[in-house]
Z-matrix of the N, CA and C atoms (Angstrom, degrees):
N
C 1 1.466
C 2 1.502 1 109.54
N 3 1.325 2 117.08 1 139.85
C 4 1.447 3 122.99 2 -179.40
C 5 1.527 4 107.60 3 -92.30
N 6 1.316 5 115.84 4 113.16
C 7 1.451 6 120.20 5 -179.87
C 8 1.528 7 113.38 6 -77.51
N 9 1.347 8 116.14 7 -12.55
C 10 1.456 9 118.35 8 -179.63
C 11 1.542 10 111.96 9 -57.52
N 12 1.324 11 118.53 10 -30.10
C 13 1.472 12 118.08 11 179.10
C 14 1.524 13 112.84 12 -67.76
N 15 1.342 14 116.60 13 -17.57
C 16 1.448 15 120.08 14 177.21
C 17 1.521 16 113.19 15 -100.40
N 18 1.309 17 114.73 16 -20.53
C 19 1.487 18 120.33 17 -178.54
C 20 1.537 19 107.70 18 -124.00
N 21 1.323 20 116.27 19 57.90
C 22 1.460 21 123.11 20 -176.16
C 23 1.559 22 110.33 21 -65.91
N 24 1.318 23 117.51 22 -16.76
C 25 1.451 24 121.69 23 -176.58
C 26 1.538 25 113.36 24 -91.65
N 27 1.335 26 117.42 25 3.72
C 28 1.475 27 120.36 26 -178.28
C 29 1.538 28 110.89 27 -106.17
N 30 1.329 29 113.09 28 148.84
C 31 1.483 30 118.46 29 176.28
C 32 1.534 31 108.97 30 -80.43
N 33 1.354 32 118.23 31 167.59
C 34 1.482 33 120.65 32 -175.74
C 35 1.534 34 113.82 33 -55.53
N 36 1.295 35 117.76 34 -37.73
C 37 1.490 36 119.55 35 -179.61
C 38 1.518 37 109.65 36 -65.85
N 39 1.346 38 116.56 37 -45.97
C 40 1.469 39 121.86 38 180.00
C 41 1.559 40 110.38 39 -65.07
N 42 1.332 41 116.01 40 -33.20
C 43 1.469 42 118.34 41 179.07
C 44 1.534 43 110.18 42 -66.51
N 45 1.335 44 116.97 43 -41.54
C 46 1.458 45 120.67 44 179.32
C 47 1.566 46 108.60 45 -65.27
N 48 1.298 47 116.66 46 -41.80
C 49 1.454 48 118.78 47 178.33
C 50 1.543 49 111.78 48 -65.42
N 51 1.344 50 116.03 49 -35.10
C 52 1.432 51 121.63 50 179.97
C 53 1.554 52 111.29 51 -62.79
N 54 1.314 53 115.47 52 -42.95
C 55 1.459 54 118.58 53 177.73
C 56 1.515 55 111.87 54 -57.33
N 57 1.344 56 116.85 55 -41.18
C 58 1.440 57 121.19 56 178.28
C 59 1.525 58 111.65 57 -69.13
N 60 1.330 59 116.50 58 -38.05
C 61 1.469 60 120.29 59 179.73
C 62 1.528 61 109.81 60 -64.46
N 63 1.320 62 117.41 61 -43.75
C 64 1.461 63 120.90 62 -178.05
C 65 1.500 64 113.94 63 -66.75
N 66 1.333 65 117.10 64 -21.30
C 67 1.443 66 119.82 65 178.40
C 68 1.520 67 113.15 66 -87.03
N 69 1.357 68 116.32 67 -7.23
C 70 1.482 69 119.47 68 -176.73
C 71 1.527 70 110.48 69 -128.30
N 72 1.375 71 115.71 70 97.74
C 73 1.486 72 119.11 71 -179.57
C 74 1.561 73 113.49 72 -61.71
N 75 1.333 74 118.38 73 -13.29
C 76 1.467 75 118.22 74 179.20
C 77 1.537 76 111.13 75 -85.93
N 78 1.314 77 117.19 76 -9.09
C 79 1.476 78 120.41 77 -178.43
C 80 1.521 79 108.98 78 -65.66
N 81 1.308 80 117.55 79 136.60
C 82 1.506 81 121.53 80 -178.46
C 83 1.575 82 113.40 81 -57.19
N 84 1.325 83 118.10 82 -26.85
C 85 1.449 84 120.60 83 -178.04
C 86 1.533 85 112.38 84 -96.82
N 87 1.323 86 115.98 85 1.23
C 88 1.493 87 120.66 86 -172.80
C 89 1.527 88 111.54 87 -57.18
N 90 1.326 89 117.76 88 -52.41
C 91 1.419 90 120.79 89 -174.29
C 92 1.528 91 111.79 90 -62.54
N 93 1.306 92 118.62 91 -44.17
C 94 1.437 93 123.05 92 179.58
C 95 1.550 94 111.96 93 -60.71
N 96 1.322 95 115.55 94 -46.35
C 97 1.468 96 120.27 95 179.98
C 98 1.501 97 110.98 96 -69.77
N 99 1.321 98 116.32 97 -35.71
C 100 1.460 99 118.21 98 -178.91
C 101 1.524 100 111.60 99 -67.91
N 102 1.379 101 117.35 100 -37.14
C 103 1.456 102 121.29 101 175.57
C 104 1.543 103 108.87 102 -61.52
N 105 1.313 104 117.95 103 -44.76
C 106 1.449 105 119.81 104 175.92
C 107 1.486 106 113.49 105 -58.62
N 108 1.300 107 116.41 106 -43.35
C 109 1.485 108 120.95 107 -179.29
C 110 1.511 109 109.81 108 -66.96
N 111 1.324 110 118.86 109 -50.48
C 112 1.463 111 121.78 110 -176.05
C 113 1.531 112 112.96 111 -67.46
N 114 1.319 113 117.86 112 -25.61
C 115 1.481 114 120.58 113 177.98
C 116 1.510 115 109.94 114 -76.28
N 117 1.328 116 119.01 115 -11.47
C 118 1.434 117 122.99 116 -179.29
C 119 1.541 118 113.72 117 -114.02
N 120 1.339 119 115.56 118 -12.56
C 121 1.473 120 120.17 119 -171.33
C 122 1.561 121 107.67 120 -112.03
N 123 1.317 122 115.13 121 137.67
C 124 1.437 123 119.48 122 174.71
C 125 1.531 124 112.11 123 -127.34
N 126 1.317 125 114.21 124 27.68
C 127 1.467 126 120.33 125 -178.53
C 128 1.531 127 110.47 126 -125.38
N 129 1.305 128 117.18 127 100.19
C 130 1.479 129 119.78 128 -179.34
C 131 1.523 130 111.67 129 -52.36
N 132 1.350 131 117.35 130 -39.08
C 133 1.463 132 120.02 131 -178.25
C 134 1.538 133 110.65 132 -57.30
N 135 1.305 134 118.23 133 -35.30
C 136 1.439 135 119.31 134 179.56
C 137 1.528 136 112.45 135 -74.41
N 138 1.324 137 116.23 136 -37.34
C 139 1.473 138 118.29 137 172.67
C 140 1.523 139 112.24 138 -60.30
N 141 1.347 140 115.18 139 -45.54
C 142 1.437 141 118.62 140 -175.20
C 143 1.540 142 112.91 141 -78.90
N 144 1.308 143 116.84 142 -2.17
C 145 1.484 144 118.49 143 167.74
C 146 1.500 145 109.85 144 -84.02
N 147 1.342 146 118.56 145 -15.60
C 148 1.440 147 122.10 146 176.37
C 149 1.528 148 113.29 147 -98.81
N 150 1.349 149 116.37 148 -31.38
C 151 1.427 150 123.24 149 -171.19
C 152 1.487 151 107.98 150 -143.11
N 153 1.333 152 117.06 151 138.55
C 154 1.482 153 119.18 152 -179.85
C 155 1.541 154 109.23 153 -69.67
N 156 1.297 155 116.62 154 157.73
C 157 1.416 156 121.85 155 178.31
C 158 1.577 157 110.68 156 -60.90
N 159 1.267 158 113.83 157 -41.83
C 160 1.503 159 119.38 158 179.03
C 161 1.505 160 111.01 159 -58.42
N 162 1.341 161 116.07 160 -45.60
C 163 1.491 162 121.47 161 178.61
C 164 1.515 163 109.87 162 -64.26
N 165 1.353 164 118.23 163 -40.80
C 166 1.441 165 119.60 164 178.23
C 167 1.541 166 111.02 165 -62.10
N 168 1.271 167 117.95 166 -44.80
C 169 1.482 168 121.66 167 178.56
C 170 1.502 169 111.00 168 -58.98
N 171 1.318 170 117.87 169 -43.33
C 172 1.458 171 122.61 170 178.66
C 173 1.548 172 110.98 171 -66.48
N 174 1.331 173 117.70 172 -37.80
C 175 1.448 174 120.34 173 -173.36
C 176 1.530 175 113.60 174 -89.27
N 177 1.328 176 118.58 175 -16.70
C 178 1.473 177 121.45 176 -172.49
C 179 1.545 178 112.86 177 -57.40
N 180 1.329 179 121.17 178 -45.68
C 181 1.470 180 119.41 179 -178.59
C 182 1.549 181 112.30 180 -53.08
N 183 1.348 182 115.61 181 -43.14
C 184 1.499 183 118.71 182 178.76
C 185 1.529 184 112.54 183 -67.90
N 186 1.346 185 114.33 184 -39.60
C 187 1.450 186 120.34 185 179.85
C 188 1.523 187 109.34 186 -63.35
N 189 1.340 188 116.15 187 -47.50
C 190 1.438 189 121.27 188 -179.44
C 191 1.536 190 112.69 189 -63.18
N 192 1.276 191 115.73 190 -42.07
C 193 1.499 192 120.95 191 179.29
C 194 1.544 193 109.06 192 -59.68
N 195 1.310 194 118.74 193 -49.23
C 196 1.458 195 121.40 194 -179.91
C 197 1.546 196 109.13 195 -65.53
N 198 1.307 197 117.32 196 -44.42
C 199 1.449 198 120.25 197 -177.36
C 200 1.538 199 111.11 198 -60.45
N 201 1.335 200 116.15 199 -38.70
C 202 1.442 201 119.34 200 178.44
C 203 1.545 202 109.89 201 -64.74
N 204 1.316 203 117.98 202 -36.59
C 205 1.444 204 120.14 203 178.96
C 206 1.516 205 112.09 204 -64.13
N 207 1.333 206 117.25 205 -37.74
C 208 1.467 207 118.32 206 -175.86
C 209 1.548 208 113.37 207 -92.91
N 210 1.326 209 116.37 208 -13.16
C 211 1.448 210 119.38 209 -180.00
C 212 1.530 211 108.53 210 -153.12
N 213 1.321 212 116.84 211 101.88
C 214 1.479 213 120.15 212 -173.95
C 215 1.549 214 112.94 213 -64.61
N 216 1.310 215 116.93 214 -32.99
C 217 1.456 216 120.28 215 -177.84
C 218 1.540 217 109.67 216 -124.85
N 219 1.301 218 116.29 217 112.66
C 220 1.460 219 119.81 218 -179.37
C 221 1.521 220 110.28 219 -142.08
N 222 1.317 221 115.48 220 116.69
C 223 1.467 222 119.72 221 176.95
C 224 1.536 223 109.71 222 -65.07
N 225 1.324 224 115.98 223 -36.97
C 226 1.478 225 119.62 224 179.31
C 227 1.563 226 109.28 225 -61.10
N 228 1.329 227 116.43 226 -45.09
C 229 1.486 228 119.56 227 -178.73
C 230 1.521 229 108.33 228 -59.63
N 231 1.328 230 117.23 229 -45.84
C 232 1.443 231 120.81 230 -178.80
C 233 1.514 232 111.36 231 -62.96
N 234 1.338 233 116.92 232 -37.46
C 235 1.454 234 121.24 233 178.36
C 236 1.532 235 111.55 234 -65.25
N 237 1.365 236 114.89 235 -45.93
C 238 1.471 237 117.66 236 176.74
C 239 1.495 238 113.63 237 -66.08
N 240 1.364 239 116.89 238 -28.03
C 241 1.465 240 120.77 239 173.00
C 242 1.485 241 109.43 240 -60.64
N 243 1.323 242 119.05 241 -43.00
C 244 1.473 243 120.73 242 179.35
C 245 1.533 244 112.26 243 -65.45
N 246 1.360 245 115.77 244 -34.75
C 247 1.484 246 119.25 245 175.25
C 248 1.545 247 108.77 246 -64.16
N 249 1.301 248 116.20 247 -44.42
C 250 1.468 249 122.34 248 178.52
C 251 1.557 250 110.64 249 -58.65
N 252 1.313 251 116.87 250 -47.65
C 253 1.452 252 120.47 251 -179.44
C 254 1.512 253 110.86 252 -61.55
N 255 1.308 254 118.73 253 -37.66
C 256 1.429 255 121.63 254 176.96
C 257 1.565 256 110.26 255 -64.50
N 258 1.272 257 117.31 256 -38.55
C 259 1.429 258 122.21 257 -179.66
C 260 1.526 259 114.01 258 -73.52
N 261 1.296 260 116.35 259 -23.80
C 262 1.508 261 120.86 260 -179.70
C 263 1.514 262 109.94 261 -59.17
N 264 1.317 263 117.21 262 -34.19
C 265 1.483 264 118.73 263 -179.94
C 266 1.488 265 110.33 264 -60.53
N 267 1.318 266 118.11 265 -35.20
C 268 1.441 267 123.43 266 -177.24
C 269 1.505 268 113.95 267 -88.73
N 270 1.361 269 116.42 268 -40.65
C 271 1.488 270 121.02 269 -171.78
C 272 1.531 271 113.44 270 -116.01
N 273 1.315 272 119.17 271 -0.30
C 274 1.470 273 120.50 272 -170.18
C 275 1.495 274 116.05 273 -96.32
N 276 1.325 275 118.33 274 18.60
C 277 1.485 276 118.52 275 179.85
C 278 1.515 277 109.83 276 -63.60
N 279 1.331 278 114.29 277 120.87
C 280 1.473 279 121.17 278 -178.24
C 281 1.512 280 110.01 279 -133.59
N 282 1.296 281 116.54 280 148.55
C 283 1.412 282 125.13 281 171.80
C 284 1.545 283 113.93 282 47.24
N 285 1.329 284 115.11 283 35.92
C 286 1.485 285 122.52 284 177.41
C 287 1.508 286 113.16 285 56.27
N 288 1.338 287 118.04 286 25.06
C 289 1.427 288 121.85 287 172.76
C 290 1.489 289 109.67 288 -85.47
N 291 1.303 290 120.13 289 150.93
C 292 1.454 291 120.97 290 174.12
C 293 1.545 292 108.18 291 -59.02
N 294 1.323 293 115.08 292 147.75
C 295 1.458 294 120.25 293 -177.78
C 296 1.511 295 107.92 294 -61.22
N 297 1.315 296 116.64 295 137.31
C 298 1.465 297 122.85 296 175.69
C 299 1.481 298 115.20 297 86.91
N 300 1.367 299 118.33 298 5.63
C 301 1.472 300 119.22 299 178.36
C 302 1.523 301 108.67 300 -111.27
N 303 1.286 302 114.66 301 151.94
C 304 1.469 303 122.35 302 -178.93
C 305 1.544 304 109.59 303 -104.70
N 306 1.327 305 118.65 304 157.07
C 307 1.431 306 121.26 305 176.02
C 308 1.513 307 111.29 306 -60.97
N 309 1.295 308 118.13 307 148.01
C 310 1.466 309 121.74 308 -174.19
C 311 1.528 310 110.56 309 -59.88
N 312 1.349 311 118.05 310 -38.66
C 313 1.469 312 118.20 311 -179.87
C 314 1.508 313 112.59 312 -63.32
N 315 1.335 314 116.26 313 -38.01
C 316 1.468 315 119.96 314 177.73
C 317 1.540 316 110.70 315 -64.28
N 318 1.326 317 115.11 316 -40.34
C 319 1.490 318 119.60 317 179.51
C 320 1.525 319 110.32 318 -63.90
N 321 1.335 320 116.00 319 -41.88
C 322 1.487 321 119.05 320 -179.20
C 323 1.529 322 111.76 321 -65.67
N 324 1.317 323 117.48 322 -44.85
C 325 1.470 324 121.20 323 179.56
C 326 1.514 325 109.29 324 -65.00
N 327 1.323 326 116.98 325 -43.60
C 328 1.465 327 121.06 326 178.57
C 329 1.541 328 112.28 327 -58.81
N 330 1.329 329 114.83 328 -44.03
C 331 1.482 330 119.08 329 178.85
C 332 1.526 331 110.93 330 -63.16
N 333 1.326 332 116.45 331 -42.47
C 334 1.430 333 120.98 332 179.44
C 335 1.553 334 110.46 333 -62.12
N 336 1.315 335 117.80 334 -41.82
C 337 1.447 336 122.45 335 -179.51
C 338 1.529 337 109.35 336 -64.81
N 339 1.321 338 115.77 337 -45.00
C 340 1.470 339 120.50 338 -178.84
C 341 1.522 340 110.77 339 -63.01
N 342 1.319 341 117.26 340 -44.66
C 343 1.455 342 120.26 341 179.53
C 344 1.506 343 112.39 342 -61.97
N 345 1.319 344 117.18 343 -41.08
C 346 1.484 345 123.54 344 177.06
C 347 1.527 346 110.05 345 -63.13
N 348 1.310 347 116.30 346 -43.64
C 349 1.450 348 120.31 347 -179.97
C 350 1.537 349 110.95 348 -62.88
N 351 1.323 350 115.98 349 -44.36
C 352 1.458 351 120.84 350 -179.93
C 353 1.553 352 111.71 351 -66.44
N 354 1.330 353 116.92 352 -36.68
C 355 1.451 354 120.93 353 176.01
C 356 1.551 355 110.35 354 -61.42
N 357 1.296 356 116.54 355 -34.35
C 358 1.483 357 119.72 356 179.88
C 359 1.522 358 110.04 357 -88.57
N 360 1.330 359 118.90 358 5.44
C 361 1.468 360 125.64 359 176.41
C 362 1.571 361 110.65 360 57.09
N 363 1.314 362 115.68 361 43.58
C 364 1.463 363 121.03 362 177.01
C 365 1.510 364 109.55 363 -108.44
N 366 1.316 365 113.09 364 142.37
C 367 1.454 366 117.92 365 173.07
C 368 1.535 367 107.15 366 -84.30
N 369 1.331 368 114.97 367 164.49
C 370 1.455 369 118.89 368 176.77
C 371 1.542 370 110.29 369 -59.16
N 372 1.286 371 116.79 370 -39.52
C 373 1.460 372 123.11 371 179.36
C 374 1.556 373 110.41 372 -60.83
N 375 1.316 374 115.25 373 -48.20
C 376 1.482 375 120.02 374 179.36
C 377 1.527 376 109.90 375 -59.57
N 378 1.299 377 117.20 376 -46.10
C 379 1.489 378 121.45 377 178.94
C 380 1.500 379 109.99 378 -61.85
N 381 1.294 380 117.14 379 -40.89
C 382 1.490 381 119.93 380 -176.71
C 383 1.541 382 108.81 381 -65.47
N 384 1.331 383 117.80 382 -38.57
C 385 1.461 384 120.96 383 177.86
C 386 1.506 385 110.05 384 -65.12
N 387 1.327 386 116.83 385 -42.89
C 388 1.480 387 120.23 386 179.76
C 389 1.523 388 110.95 387 -60.26
N 390 1.322 389 117.32 388 -38.76
C 391 1.442 390 122.87 389 -172.32
C 392 1.539 391 113.13 390 -92.39
N 393 1.348 392 115.96 391 -17.67
C 394 1.445 393 118.75 392 -178.00
C 395 1.515 394 113.31 393 76.66
N 396 1.357 395 116.09 394 26.45
C 397 1.469 396 119.31 395 174.24
C 398 1.545 397 108.29 396 -123.27
N 399 1.282 398 117.39 397 167.00
C 400 1.447 399 120.78 398 -174.37
C 401 1.534 400 112.94 399 -73.89
N 402 1.303 401 117.84 400 150.83
C 403 1.469 402 122.19 401 174.83
C 404 1.522 403 111.90 402 -58.67
N 405 1.353 404 118.38 403 -44.71
C 406 1.482 405 117.47 404 177.74
C 407 1.541 406 112.40 405 -58.73
N 408 1.327 407 117.83 406 -32.75
C 409 1.459 408 120.28 407 176.22
C 410 1.536 409 111.22 408 -64.42
N 411 1.327 410 116.47 409 -42.29
C 412 1.467 411 120.97 410 177.76
C 413 1.543 412 107.84 411 -61.90
N 414 1.296 413 118.10 412 -45.02
C 415 1.461 414 121.18 413 179.07
C 416 1.510 415 111.64 414 -58.51
N 417 1.333 416 117.03 415 -45.88
C 418 1.471 417 122.07 416 -178.88
C 419 1.562 418 110.79 417 -66.77
N 420 1.284 419 117.74 418 -36.24
C 421 1.454 420 120.89 419 177.30
C 422 1.537 421 109.30 420 -64.68
N 423 1.322 422 116.07 421 -45.39
C 424 1.449 423 120.07 422 -179.24
C 425 1.508 424 111.43 423 -65.37
N 426 1.313 425 119.00 424 -30.86
C 427 1.458 426 121.84 425 178.68
C 428 1.528 427 112.78 426 -82.34
N 429 1.366 428 115.72 427 -8.69
C 430 1.443 429 120.90 428 -178.82
C 431 1.532 430 112.49 429 81.90
N 432 1.332 431 117.09 430 18.03
C 433 1.451 432 121.51 431 -178.79
C 434 1.532 433 113.91 432 -86.61
N 435 1.329 434 117.82 433 -14.40
C 436 1.476 435 119.55 434 -178.27
C 437 1.470 436 111.43 435 -110.35
N 438 1.308 437 116.99 436 136.36
C 439 1.437 438 124.94 437 171.45
C 440 1.555 439 106.14 438 -90.21
N 441 1.322 440 115.47 439 88.38
C 442 1.472 441 119.39 440 -172.69
C 443 1.518 442 111.26 441 -83.35
N 444 1.302 443 113.81 442 158.21
C 445 1.476 444 119.83 443 -179.25
C 446 1.526 445 109.01 444 -79.16
N 447 1.302 446 115.37 445 159.29
C 448 1.467 447 121.10 446 176.73
C 449 1.513 448 111.05 447 -59.59
N 450 1.337 449 114.95 448 -37.97
C 451 1.486 450 120.79 449 178.46
C 452 1.541 451 109.96 450 -59.58
N 453 1.314 452 115.83 451 -47.10
C 454 1.467 453 120.18 452 -179.00
C 455 1.541 454 110.87 453 -66.09
N 456 1.322 455 114.77 454 -42.03
C 457 1.480 456 119.29 455 178.83
C 458 1.544 457 110.60 456 -60.36
N 459 1.316 458 115.74 457 -42.37
C 460 1.497 459 121.98 458 178.50
C 461 1.523 460 109.61 459 -62.44
N 462 1.323 461 117.93 460 -44.29
C 463 1.479 462 122.72 461 178.67
C 464 1.542 463 109.16 462 -59.32
N 465 1.307 464 117.04 463 -47.35
C 466 1.476 465 120.91 464 -178.61
C 467 1.518 466 110.17 465 -63.93
N 468 1.327 467 116.84 466 -46.48
C 469 1.480 468 120.93 467 -178.40
C 470 1.564 469 110.35 468 -59.84
N 471 1.315 470 115.65 469 -42.96
C 472 1.479 471 117.92 470 177.81
C 473 1.537 472 113.02 471 -62.23
N 474 1.317 473 114.91 472 -42.55
C 475 1.467 474 119.88 473 179.91
C 476 1.541 475 111.55 474 -64.01
N 477 1.339 476 116.68 475 -35.15
C 478 1.459 477 120.50 476 -175.57
C 479 1.542 478 113.99 477 -97.98
N 480 1.337 479 116.87 478 -2.74
C 481 1.432 480 120.44 479 179.68
C 482 1.521 481 113.86 480 74.37
N 483 1.344 482 117.12 481 27.63
C 484 1.468 483 120.63 482 179.82
C 485 1.513 484 107.14 483 -85.68
N 486 1.326 485 114.23 484 123.84
C 487 1.522 486 119.97 485 -175.41
C 488 1.558 487 110.31 486 -99.03
N 489 1.336 488 117.36 487 -28.67
C 490 1.423 489 119.75 488 -172.35
C 491 1.534 490 110.53 489 -137.14
N 492 1.299 491 116.56 490 136.61
C 493 1.440 492 121.43 491 -179.85
C 494 1.518 493 108.64 492 -120.83
N 495 1.322 494 117.02 493 131.09
C 496 1.451 495 120.17 494 176.19
C 497 1.512 496 108.53 495 -121.78
N 498 1.315 497 116.90 496 124.97
C 499 1.464 498 122.03 497 176.07
C 500 1.492 499 107.94 498 -115.18
């Protein structure tokens, strides 16, 4: 695959370097270049010709975190998130849990958040707008699929009036 169509702003030397960067998730420039690539590419086949699916699954949380910092609202990011979620079934086995299941604590917190949101008669979309995070992220939190930060949990709890959390 010719990456020049996605990195039209790079010279030939930088293009060669970029191909190497995209093949190595440990490279310091990997996340930045991957966000550029994914924001311009809508063909999973082309991504997976550069990077294995397993490496993508491992790298996605860092990619998504950086991408969210540089672009709060991105349809491309949400689309790649759905690709990632589909791949989790195949490559996401963690902590000896059956594939596709979340840790019990995540499920409990997600259920508590969903119940509080429904009590306030908010849709996931409305809550996502209030919080400045994507609706798919709200959905994943409620399903227990996301390991959210304490900062994000605090933000959600304040918005929903949750005073106490039990895990």
